[in-house]
N, C-alpha and C positions, 0 to 999 in steps of 0.2 A: 929421376935419381935412382941409381942402382943400389942394391943392398950394401955393397962395399963402400959406397960414399957416405953412408950414415955415420953420424957422430953422436956421442952422448948428449950433446947440446940439442940435437934433433929430437931425441927421446924426451928430454926435459921439456922442450917446447910442445911436443905432441901430447904429453901427459899433463900439460898446463901447469907445470912447476914455474915456468918463466913465460914472459910475453914475447920475447925475441931472443935469438941465439946469443946476442951480445951480453945478455944477463946471466949466462951460464957461469961465468967466473964469480958472480956474486952469491951463488949457492954455497952452502957449507960443503966441506970436503966429504962428509957422509952422504949428502944428497947427490953430489957429483959421482961418487963411487957407486951409488945405487943405480944411477942412469947407465953408467959404464957396464955394470954387471948385468943389468936387464938387457942391454943391447947385445952383449956377448951371448947370453942365454937364449935370447930370441932368435939370433942368427943360427945358433946350434940347433934349436928346435926346428926351425924352417929347413935347415939342411938335412936333418934326420928325416923329417917328414917327406920332403920332396925327392931326396936322393941327389940333389944338385949341390955343386960347390958354390955356396952363397957368395964367397969372395970373388968368384970368377964369372958368375952368371950376369947376363945383360938384361934379365927380366926385370924391368923397372917396377912392375906391379908388386913384386915380392918385397920391395922396400916398404911398401905400405903394410903388408902383412907382418913384417918384422916390427914395424912401429906399433901396430895394434897389439902384438904379443908382448912387446916390451912394456907398453903402457899398462897392460893387464897385470904384468908381474909387479910393477910398481904399485898399482892400485887394484889389487886382486878382488876387491869387493864389487867392482864393476860387473864382473861376470857372475859371481855367486849370488848377488842379490836379485838379478834379473831372471836367471834360469840356471839350470845345471847342464853342463856339457861344454862343448868347445865353441869358441867365437865363430859364428857363421861367416863373417867377412873374411877373416884370416884363413879359415878352412877352405872356403871357395877359391880363394886366390892360390893357395898352396895345392889344392886338388888339380888346378889347371896345369901345373908344372910337375906333378909327381911322376917320377921315373922309377922309383923303387917298387911300385905296385904292378908294373908292366912285366909281361913275360920276357925272359931274356932269350937271346939267340940259341943258347944251349938247350932251352926247354923246347 
């Protein structure tokens, strides 16, 4: 799955709000919106970190990083109760694809 294929239902499933994507419609409007907002924010964070166009990239592992980031946005105590810092799984995946830390041709 590519990051552009992710839907709010995928985030709800990954963050264990539902047991299958068909249950997404049973969530309250507030919970659905929370998943949609977390997905949009996680995509933006991954794009800013890697320098990639998340909607155009074919890097399927970035979809997992986006899901991890979105789940932490929904349930942020997952990261703060275990350690302080960034999620190592998401950071490792995004580090693999980071283009904005590389020197440019002009340099």
